[in-house]
C-alpha positions as CSV (number, residue, x, y, z in Angstrom):
1,M,-92.3,42.3,-82.5
2,S,-89.5,40.3,-83.9
3,G,-89.5,38.9,-87.4
4,F,-90.1,35.3,-86.3
5,S,-92.7,34.2,-88.9
6,G,-92.0,30.5,-89.3
7,G,-92.9,27.5,-87.2
8,G,-95.3,27.2,-84.3
9,K,-95.1,27.4,-80.6
10,V,-93.6,23.9,-80.2
11,Q,-90.8,24.8,-82.6
12,M,-90.3,28.1,-80.8
13,R,-89.7,26.2,-77.5
14,R,-87.2,23.9,-79.2
15,I,-85.3,26.9,-80.6
16,Y,-85.1,28.5,-77.2
17,A,-83.8,25.3,-75.8
18,I,-81.2,24.8,-78.6
19,V,-79.9,28.4,-78.3
20,D,-79.6,28.0,-74.5
21,A,-77.8,24.7,-74.9
22,V,-75.3,26.2,-77.4
23,K,-74.8,29.3,-75.3
24,G,-74.1,27.1,-72.3
25,G,-71.1,25.5,-74.0
26,G,-70.5,21.8,-74.3
27,Y,-70.8,21.8,-78.1
28,P,-74.2,20.0,-78.4
29,N,-74.9,18.2,-81.7
30,C,-78.0,17.0,-83.5
31,R,-78.0,13.7,-81.8
32,S,-77.5,15.0,-78.2
33,L,-80.1,17.7,-78.7
34,A,-82.6,15.2,-80.2
35,E,-82.2,13.0,-77.1
36,R,-82.6,15.9,-74.8
37,L,-85.7,17.4,-76.6
38,E,-87.2,13.9,-77.5
39,V,-87.4,14.5,-81.2
40,T,-85.5,13.2,-84.2
41,P,-82.1,14.4,-85.4
42,K,-83.8,15.5,-88.6
43,T,-86.1,17.8,-86.7
44,I,-83.1,19.3,-84.8
45,Q,-81.3,19.9,-88.1
46,R,-84.3,21.8,-89.5
47,D,-84.3,23.9,-86.4
48,I,-80.6,24.5,-86.7
49,N,-81.1,25.6,-90.3
50,F,-83.8,28.0,-89.2
51,I,-81.7,29.5,-86.5
52,R,-78.8,30.0,-88.9
53,D,-80.6,31.0,-92.1
54,Q,-83.8,32.7,-91.0
55,L,-82.8,34.3,-87.6
56,A,-79.2,35.0,-88.9
57,L,-77.6,33.9,-85.7
58,P,-73.8,33.0,-85.9
59,L,-74.4,29.3,-85.3
60,E,-71.6,27.0,-86.8
61,Y,-70.6,23.4,-86.5
62,N,-67.2,22.9,-84.8
63,Q,-65.5,20.0,-86.6
64,T,-62.9,19.5,-83.9
65,M,-65.4,19.5,-81.0
66,H,-68.1,17.7,-83.0
67,G,-70.8,20.1,-82.0
68,Y,-72.4,23.5,-82.5
69,E,-71.2,26.9,-81.2
70,F,-71.8,30.6,-81.6
71,T,-68.9,32.2,-83.3
72,S,-69.8,35.6,-81.8
73,D,-71.8,36.9,-78.9
74,V,-75.6,36.5,-79.1
75,N,-77.0,39.3,-77.1
76,Q,-80.0,40.3,-79.3
77,F,-81.9,37.1,-79.4
78,P,-85.3,37.6,-81.0
79,V,-88.3,37.8,-78.8
80,F,-91.0,35.3,-79.8
81,E,-93.8,35.9,-77.2
82,A,-96.2,37.4,-79.8
83,Q,-96.3,35.3,-83.0
84,V,-98.4,35.7,-86.0
85,E,-100.7,32.9,-84.8
86,D,-101.1,34.7,-81.5
87,L,-102.3,37.8,-83.2
88,A,-104.6,35.8,-85.4
89,A,-106.1,34.0,-82.3
90,L,-106.5,37.4,-80.6
91,F,-108.3,38.8,-83.7
92,L,-110.6,35.8,-83.9
93,A,-111.4,36.2,-80.2
94,R,-112.2,39.8,-80.7
95,H,-114.4,38.9,-83.7
96,A,-116.2,36.3,-81.5
97,M,-116.9,38.9,-78.8
98,K,-118.8,41.0,-81.3
99,S,-121.3,38.3,-81.8
100,V,-122.4,38.2,-78.2
101,K,-122.1,42.0,-77.5
102,G,-124.5,43.2,-74.9
103,T,-125.1,39.8,-73.2
104,K,-124.1,38.4,-69.9
105,L,-121.8,36.0,-71.7
106,A,-119.9,39.0,-73.2
107,E,-119.5,40.5,-69.7
108,A,-118.1,37.2,-68.5
109,L,-115.7,36.9,-71.4
110,K,-114.5,40.5,-71.2
111,P,-111.9,40.0,-68.4
112,A,-110.4,37.0,-70.2
113,F,-110.1,39.0,-73.4
114,E,-108.5,41.9,-71.5
115,R,-105.9,39.6,-70.0
116,L,-105.0,38.3,-73.4
117,T,-104.4,41.9,-74.8
118,K,-102.6,43.0,-71.6
119,Q,-100.0,40.2,-72.2
120,L,-98.9,42.0,-75.3
121,D,-98.3,45.4,-73.6
122,G,-94.8,46.6,-74.5
123,K,-94.4,43.9,-77.1
124,V,-97.0,44.7,-79.8
125,N,-98.9,47.9,-80.5
126,M,-102.4,46.6,-80.9
127,N,-103.7,48.9,-83.7
128,W,-107.0,47.2,-84.5
129,S,-107.6,49.2,-87.6
130,S,-104.3,47.9,-89.0
131,I,-105.0,44.3,-87.9
132,D,-108.4,44.4,-89.5
133,Q,-106.7,45.2,-92.8
134,V,-104.6,42.0,-92.5
135,F,-107.0,39.5,-90.9
136,T,-110.6,39.2,-91.9
137,V,-113.4,36.7,-91.4
138,K,-115.7,36.5,-94.4
139,E,-119.2,35.8,-93.3
140,T,-121.2,34.1,-96.1
141,G,-124.6,32.8,-95.3
142,V,-124.1,33.5,-91.6
143,V,-127.3,33.4,-89.5
144,D,-127.8,36.3,-87.1
145,A,-128.2,34.9,-83.6
146,D,-130.9,36.1,-81.2
147,L,-128.6,37.2,-78.5
148,T,-131.2,36.9,-75.7
149,L,-132.1,33.4,-76.8
150,F,-128.4,32.5,-77.1
151,G,-127.7,33.9,-73.6
152,K,-130.6,31.9,-72.1
153,L,-129.5,28.7,-73.7
154,A,-125.8,29.2,-72.7
155,E,-126.9,29.7,-69.1
156,A,-129.1,26.6,-69.3
157,V,-126.1,24.6,-70.6
158,L,-123.8,25.9,-67.9
159,N,-126.3,25.5,-65.0
160,G,-127.8,22.2,-66.2
161,H,-131.4,23.4,-66.6
162,E,-133.9,21.8,-69.0
163,V,-135.6,24.0,-71.5
164,S,-138.8,23.8,-73.5
165,F,-139.7,25.5,-76.8
166,L,-141.7,25.3,-80.0
167,Y,-139.7,24.1,-83.0
168,R,-140.5,23.9,-86.7
169,K,-138.3,21.6,-88.6
170,L,-137.5,22.3,-92.3
171,G,-140.4,21.0,-94.4
172,D,-142.9,20.8,-91.5
173,Q,-146.1,22.8,-91.7
174,Q,-146.3,23.7,-88.0
175,S,-144.2,24.0,-84.8
176,I,-144.0,21.2,-82.3
177,K,-143.3,21.5,-78.6
178,R,-139.9,20.1,-77.5
179,R,-138.3,19.6,-74.2
180,L,-134.5,19.5,-74.1
181,Q,-131.6,18.9,-71.8
182,P,-129.1,21.2,-73.6
183,Y,-125.5,19.9,-73.7
184,H,-123.9,22.3,-76.1
185,V,-124.7,25.6,-77.8
186,G,-122.6,27.4,-80.4
187,E,-121.9,28.5,-84.0
188,I,-121.2,25.7,-86.5
189,D,-120.6,26.5,-90.2
190,G,-122.2,30.0,-90.0
191,G,-125.4,28.8,-88.1
192,W,-126.2,28.8,-84.4
193,Y,-127.3,25.4,-82.9
194,V,-128.1,23.8,-79.6
195,V,-127.4,20.0,-79.1
196,G,-128.9,18.0,-76.3
197,H,-131.0,15.1,-75.2
198,D,-134.6,15.4,-76.5
199,V,-136.6,14.2,-73.5
200,M,-139.8,13.4,-75.5
201,R,-137.9,11.4,-78.2
202,N,-135.3,10.0,-75.8
203,G,-132.3,10.8,-78.0
204,L,-129.7,13.3,-79.0
205,R,-131.0,16.0,-81.3
206,T,-129.7,19.2,-82.9
207,F,-131.8,22.4,-83.2
208,A,-131.2,25.6,-85.1
209,L,-131.7,28.6,-82.9
210,Q,-133.5,30.6,-85.6
211,R,-136.3,28.1,-85.6
212,I,-136.8,28.0,-81.8
213,K,-139.7,30.0,-80.5
214,G,-141.0,30.6,-77.0
215,L,-138.0,29.3,-75.1
216,K,-138.5,28.7,-71.4
217,V,-135.8,27.7,-68.9
218,L,-137.3,25.1,-66.6
219,K,-136.5,24.4,-62.9
220,A,-135.8,20.8,-63.7
221,H,-132.1,20.0,-63.4
222,F,-130.1,17.4,-65.4
223,Q,-126.5,16.1,-65.4
224,R,-124.8,16.1,-68.7
225,P,-123.1,12.8,-69.5
226,A,-119.4,12.8,-68.7
227,D,-118.7,11.1,-72.0
228,F,-120.6,13.6,-74.3
229,Q,-118.3,15.2,-76.9
230,I,-119.7,17.5,-79.6
231,G,-117.1,16.3,-82.0
232,R,-118.1,12.7,-81.6
233,H,-121.8,13.5,-81.8
234,L,-121.3,15.3,-85.2
235,G,-118.6,12.7,-86.3
236,G,-120.9,11.1,-88.9
237,S,-121.4,14.3,-90.9
238,I,-119.4,17.0,-92.5
239,G,-121.4,19.7,-90.8
240,V,-124.1,20.1,-88.1
241,W,-126.4,17.2,-89.1
242,D,-125.8,14.4,-86.7
243,H,-126.1,10.8,-88.0
244,Q,-128.4,9.7,-85.2
245,E,-127.1,6.1,-85.0
246,N,-127.1,5.6,-88.8
247,E,-124.6,3.1,-90.1
248,L,-121.4,4.7,-91.4
249,Q,-121.0,4.5,-95.1
250,E,-117.9,4.7,-97.3
251,V,-118.3,7.8,-99.5
252,V,-116.1,7.8,-102.7
253,V,-116.1,10.8,-105.0
254,E,-113.8,11.3,-108.0
255,V,-113.1,15.0,-108.6
256,S,-111.2,16.9,-111.2
257,G,-109.8,20.3,-112.2
258,W,-110.1,23.0,-109.5
259,V,-112.1,20.8,-107.2
260,A,-109.2,18.3,-107.2
261,R,-106.9,21.0,-105.9
262,I,-109.3,22.1,-103.2
263,V,-109.9,18.6,-101.8
264,Q,-106.2,18.2,-101.3
265,E,-106.1,21.5,-99.3
266,R,-109.2,21.3,-97.1
267,L,-110.4,18.9,-94.5
268,W,-114.2,18.3,-94.2
269,H,-114.1,15.2,-92.0
270,P,-111.5,13.4,-89.8
271,S,-111.9,10.2,-91.8
272,Q,-111.1,12.0,-95.1
273,T,-108.4,10.7,-97.3
274,T,-107.4,11.6,-100.9
275,R,-105.6,9.7,-103.6
276,V,-104.1,11.4,-106.6
277,L,-105.0,9.5,-109.8
278,D,-102.7,11.3,-112.3
279,E,-99.3,12.9,-112.5
280,R,-100.5,16.4,-112.5
281,G,-102.9,16.0,-109.6
282,E,-105.9,17.1,-111.8
283,N,-107.9,14.0,-110.9
284,V,-108.3,12.9,-107.3
285,E,-110.3,10.3,-105.4
286,L,-111.9,11.6,-102.2
287,R,-113.0,9.1,-99.5
288,M,-114.7,9.6,-96.1
289,R,-117.0,7.6,-93.8
290,L,-120.3,9.3,-93.0
291,G,-123.5,8.4,-91.3
292,N,-125.4,11.3,-92.8
293,L,-125.2,12.0,-96.5
294,E,-127.4,15.1,-96.9
295,E,-124.7,17.7,-96.4
296,M,-122.3,15.7,-98.5
297,K,-124.9,15.7,-101.3
298,H,-125.1,19.5,-101.2
299,L,-121.3,19.8,-101.2
300,I,-121.0,17.6,-104.2
301,L,-123.7,19.5,-106.1
302,S,-121.8,22.7,-105.5
303,W,-118.8,21.2,-107.3
304,G,-121.0,20.7,-110.4
305,A,-119.5,18.6,-113.3
306,S,-116.1,18.5,-111.5
307,A,-117.3,15.7,-109.2
308,K,-118.7,12.2,-109.8
309,V,-120.0,10.0,-106.9
310,L,-118.8,6.4,-107.1
311,A,-120.2,5.2,-103.8
312,P,-122.5,4.7,-102.1
313,K,-125.4,4.1,-104.5
314,A,-127.8,6.0,-102.3
315,L,-125.7,9.2,-102.5
316,R,-125.2,8.7,-106.2
317,H,-128.9,8.4,-106.7
318,A,-129.6,11.4,-104.5
319,V,-127.2,13.7,-106.4
320,R,-128.6,12.5,-109.7
321,E,-132.2,13.2,-108.7
322,E,-131.3,16.6,-107.4
323,A,-129.4,17.5,-110.5
324,A,-132.2,16.3,-112.7
325,G,-134.6,18.6,-110.7
326,V,-132.3,21.6,-111.3
327,V,-132.2,20.8,-115.1
328,E,-135.9,20.6,-115.2
329,I,-136.3,24.0,-113.6
330,Y,-134.2,25.6,-116.3
331,R,-135.7,23.8,-119.3
332,A,-138.0,26.7,-120.0
């Protein structure tokens, strides 16, 4: 594999096009290339710099012809088919296959995975032991999935069958029978969940697989709404807790120290924005609009004294009460 380690696939395609244009003659310049590739001249200039500085190709600007040319033959142009992100994607796909090993779903995915690896034949030697040394997925607090249960739910989602089961919510003393039209099943933040229309409660609900007992796939069929999107359903929270039509609230948290650096690097929610409050970036204001505050409360508590809730009052009160409870436990 060549040493192309910068840029993404979009940039890769532009670089191919730029090299082809220069090799074809005509002395293209940043402006003409930008018009052809529908980007800005600044973007083309960055690509030109990359071709010349990182790929070490003999690309020079001809002052007389007002365009670029290669000052010597370019026969050994780097091959980009397998990039770092391709290997990472392949690794993650392999990792995901492990979680459904031995199920019908794994058998269905196997041919697709084999096609992905076959595309790299002759280009990259897939030594998995070496790749595992480079890429890893740290599993903290991951819930083991009942593969039989997952397989049944996945088939129910794909075939549009209703399911019934007993479910015990956190904090409840006993399980309650539920009937669900499953729309989506998968892993979210280390836990396995199924999302769908709760027939008895006439609304969208999210269920943790580890709390589902006695699953039965029913004969009754349903049609999943064409406008259902899992991202939209979970859009009011930073994790798996849906907001269930709660009004979105503006969450404002002032963070400092190590947390200030983290919130500028990570994205918990699409609505998230940050504002640096000092020159060193040690104090940052974090904002997002959420309909469910429970997961946000737990996240803020994990930041300890480095985070202070400014709004809304309900979240500020919830964090204060939980923190007071923790202090009370450790008084003795």
